[in-house]
Structures are given as C-alpha cells and as structure tokens.
C-alpha positions, 0 to 999 in steps of 0.5 A: 830731369837727370838724377843729379838735377833731382838731388839738388832739389831743396826738399828735405827728404831728397837731401836725407835719402840722397835719391830722387823722389820717384825712387822713394819707398815705404822703408825710406819714408819710415826711416826719415820719419824716425830720424826727424821725430815725425809726430803727425802724418797727414794724408792729403787728397783732393775732393770734388770742390777742388780743394786739398783735404786732410786726414791726421794720423798721430804716430805712436809706433813704427808698426802703426806707421807701417800699417797706414803706409801699407794699407792706406785708410778708408774715407767717406767718398760721398762726403768728398764727391757728390756723385758717390751714393751714401749707401756705397760711399766707402773708398780707400785713400792710398798714399803715393810715396813719391809725394812725401813732404814735410809740412812747412806750416806745422809747429809739430813735426809733420809729414804730408803725403798725397793719396789716390782713391781706390774702390772696394775691389782695390782698383783705382776709382774710375770716376776720381778726377785724378784717375780720369786725368791719368787715363786721358794721359795714357790714351794720348800716348797709346794713340800718338806714341808721344808724351803730353806735358803741361804747366800753368800760369797761376794768377791771384790777387792779394787783398790787404788793408790799404797803405798810403805808402808808395801807391801803385798806378791803377792797372799798371803793375806788370812786373812792378817791384816793391815798394810800388807793388806790395807783397813781393815778400809773400810771393818769394816765400811761396816760391821757396816753400813750393820748391821744397814741395817738388814744384818746378817753377819758371818764375813769378812776378807782379801782374798788371792788376792793381787798384785800391778802394777806400779800405783795401789794396788789391795786388795781382801776382802770377806764378808760372811753372815749368812743363812736366807730366800731367800728374806733377803739373796738377800736384804743383797747382794744388800745392800752390793754391794751398801754400798761398792761402796758408801764407795769406792766413799767416799774414792776415790777408786774403788771397783769391784765385777768383776770375773776376774780383771787381768791375772794370779791373783785370781778372785772373786766369790760369793759362795752361801751356802744353808741350808734346815730347818723346824721349825728353825732346820737344816734338812740336817744332821742326828744324827751323824752329817753326811749329810742326804738324804735331803742334798744329794737330793739337791746336786743332783739337783744342779749338774744336773742343774749346767750348766744352773745355770751359766746363772744366776750366771755367766753372762758376758764373763770374768766370764768364764776366772775365771772358769778355772783349778788351780784358786780355781774356779770350772770347773767340775761338782762334789761334796765333803767334805771340797774340794775346787776343786769341784763345790759343797762343804760341808764345815767343820761343828761342829756337832761332835766337842764339848768342844774345847773351854774348852780344851784351857780354863780350867775355862770353865766347860759348856758341849757343844753339837755339833753345827748342825745348822751351816752346809751348802752346798756351790755352788762355781761357781757364781760370782759378775755378777750374777742376785741375784734374779734369781740365788737364784730362780734357786738354789731353783728350782734345790734343788726342782728338786733333791727332785723329782729325782727318782735316786737322791741319786744314782746320788749324790753318783756317783758324789762324789769326795774326791781328788783334781781333779786339781792334775795331778795324778787324771786327769783320774778322771777329764776326766770322769766328766761333765764340766761347760760351757766355755762361755756365749754362751754355758751357753745360749745353756744349759739353753734352753736345761734345760729350762723346769725345770725352767718353771715348776709350772710357776716359771720362765716365758718364756719371762725371759728365752728367754731374758736371752738367747738373752743377753748371746748370744749377747756377741758372745763369743763362742771361746773367751777364745781361741781367746784372745792371749795377756794379753792386750786383756783380760785387755780390757775386764776386764775394760769393765766389771769392774762394773758388777752386 
C-alpha cells in the first residue's frame, strides 16, 4: 500500500495527523487526544477465549496520558489465560500506537488502542497467541525469504424477530438484496465502521443461509477482507466480530458466528485465504497465470497439517456438525481449482482474463494486463470458533513445512481433485482420501501426533499445545455426532455455543 492510498483511509486519526498509521507516535496520539477532547482511553486485548477485552482509563491530565502510553499497565494474566498460574499471574499490556482508533459506539469521546502482552522481564510473552503468530510469521520468512499474508471470509447469522414482509426462499439467499434479504443496512453500517478501524474489505453480501421459524428470521451474511500481513489480518477479524456484535446489540438482534445453528441448514465458516509475496508481488503464480511451485508446496503443507489445524480453527463440538458431507463444508483432505467440495480451493483468478470491461464498454480503450496479485489459496475448514491468532500461526507453520518437505510437489499432485467428491459417481475417489477429524477429541489426538511441527523453532510452546489438547478433550465428544438422535438435542448444543469465538 502506498502512502497516498493510506491517507485516503476514512480513519479520523489519519485525517487529522496526515500520515499513515504505521508512522503514528506517542506524541501524535496525545496531540489527537488533546484536539478531540478525549475523555476515556481503552486498552484492548484478546484473551484466551478469543474475545476482545477492555481496560478503561479516565484521562485527567496530559501527564497521565503520557504515562499509560509510555509504560502500559499491569493486568491479571491468570484471569485472561488458563495456562498462567495465579501465583505469577501479572503481565503487562503495552499499547501499539499504529492501532489507535476512535471508539465508534461511545457517546463519551473515547480512544481505543490495541495492546500486546509482555512478561515481567519486559519481553513479549512467549505463550501469548499473538506472539506465537508473530513468531510463526517471522520463521516462515527466515526459511523461505518470502512474506506470508492472509485474509478471511467471515460468515455470520443475524437472528431477528420474524417478519412476514417479503419472505426469502429457504437456503436460497446467496447475494440476495433487500427486502428479500433482511439487514443489508446493518451489514453496510459494519463496513463503514470497519473501514474507519483500518480494515481493508473486499466486499460483503448476503450468503446462502436463510430460514424462518414461527418466531424468528435467520439471515446469513458474509464479509470478505483483502490479503494483508498476519498481524493486520488478525486485527481485522477481531474488530469485525466486535463491531458486528455491537451493532447487533444496538438493533436488538443476535449476531452469531457459530459453525452450526440449525439442523439441515447452511453452517457458517471462516475460510482463510493465503498469499505468498515478495517485495509486494504475488509469488504463487507463474508467467502464464498458473500456480507455481511456491503455491503447490504451501498447499502440500496445508494438507499435511490439516487434521491438527482443526485444533485451532474448529474448537467446539458443533464445529464438527458443520464438517459433514453435502453442506458445502470440507470433510476430505484434498485440493482443487474452483472446487467447493475440497478442503483447499484455488479460486478463479484474473491472470488470463483481460479487457472484459472493454468488451462491454466500447468507450474504454485502455489495454489491461491480467491481474495477478489477487490470486490466493483458500482453506475452507475453519469456522467462527477459531482462535484467530493460533489459526494464522498454524497456517504459517504449515506453509513453511510445505517448503521444507522433500516430496511436497509429488504430495500435492496426488492430492489434487478436479471432480465433486460429494457426488455418488465419485465415491471411490472419496474413499481413498484422508478425512478431517470428526470431533474435538479426535482433533486433540491428531494435534498431539503432529505437535513437533508446531514446536519446531520454538514457535508454539509446549504449554499452549497441552492446554489446547486438554480443553478439546474436556468436551468428551468422541461419539457425539452419532449419539445425538433428536434435532432438539443438537439445538441444545447450538444454544450453548451460540456466542463462540
């Protein structure tokens, strides 16, 4: 992103300071706070449950503002993370100036700023999920000389009181418009607020899922972001969930990112697209617009570690009620081009498609080259229960492993599928493919078998891996999918995890 592109960002700090966010300094933030009459500063950080936490500071003097920005604040780590012991629980929350932003919901002039965790010695907390993600990112670059980028497709349902006006068609709401698809206004309001919070959004739309009960409408939506570095990709998702939930609270409706919310209806995923770059250029395609060896090596890594990646991306029992055949969710470990039945999908790109606009608009005479930077590779298994930091860290580890595999290209070739493996005529092909875990318990078991890949180069910590395994096994869901016989039993689970992530 160029300097000029950054300056047209609708964020009020960029407009006031006339500089991109990565150049923000403590002095800049204090000057903005003085000019805008900021009365509250919120330190924001993510805890072990994946949700955004808040520490409020009333601003009574410039000196106090300078102090909290210079030294951060002490917080109780044992209340934020299960793996930190109470007897040594204090950690520091240190603000990142590039994330400073006006709180869009507070009636009191309030400044929010994201924080990172540091230990008692003044070093980044090794076991903090954000730090693990940063380590995974840095190791990938050290090994490959390339940069790892990501972005997400965030699906969610809006649950609102039933309206008999302009009813939608059951499970046929893909890209539907108002009034047949409800709550487009909420979705657009979220886009504006996210844009003010530095998020770079590709687009948003209604998704396929919609249905009604006697009392409520269920409307599925999606927001898709643009590829960026892992830190910003994570921050976009964290802010998106918070903003959408705040808008739900404002309008008196429930917004849920839960992977499954009803029997026989489309679940919600959180597909993650990845891109490998160098010097700002996409390094996943060749001169013909085809996937190159870099992309195929990364795909081999994703497929190899796909079973254990569910430990970070599918963290609750209802995750595995979404990962079943014929629900546009993956169950088999394979990849393909433009194929929505596979685990890793290569979306349609623009590398070989030129001048389509000119064909429809004769006055346009500019000759356009193929657009190569948009090409990504998509992992379709994660859902809204994911630990965002650890999932992105795991993907970076998996991509790096692909580059280190001696047989990566051969492995990728064998796992390539160009048919719909859910169709009965291809059932023999499906039989020969490895499967994703079918429960949290199985995911934990696979993570223990593949843990060395994540512990390598001290990216993940042993304590984090053991804590995840313990948590996943605590659900005791080994046979849950088979045990639940009645729809009402599944709906009890759905209600229990409706506010996951």
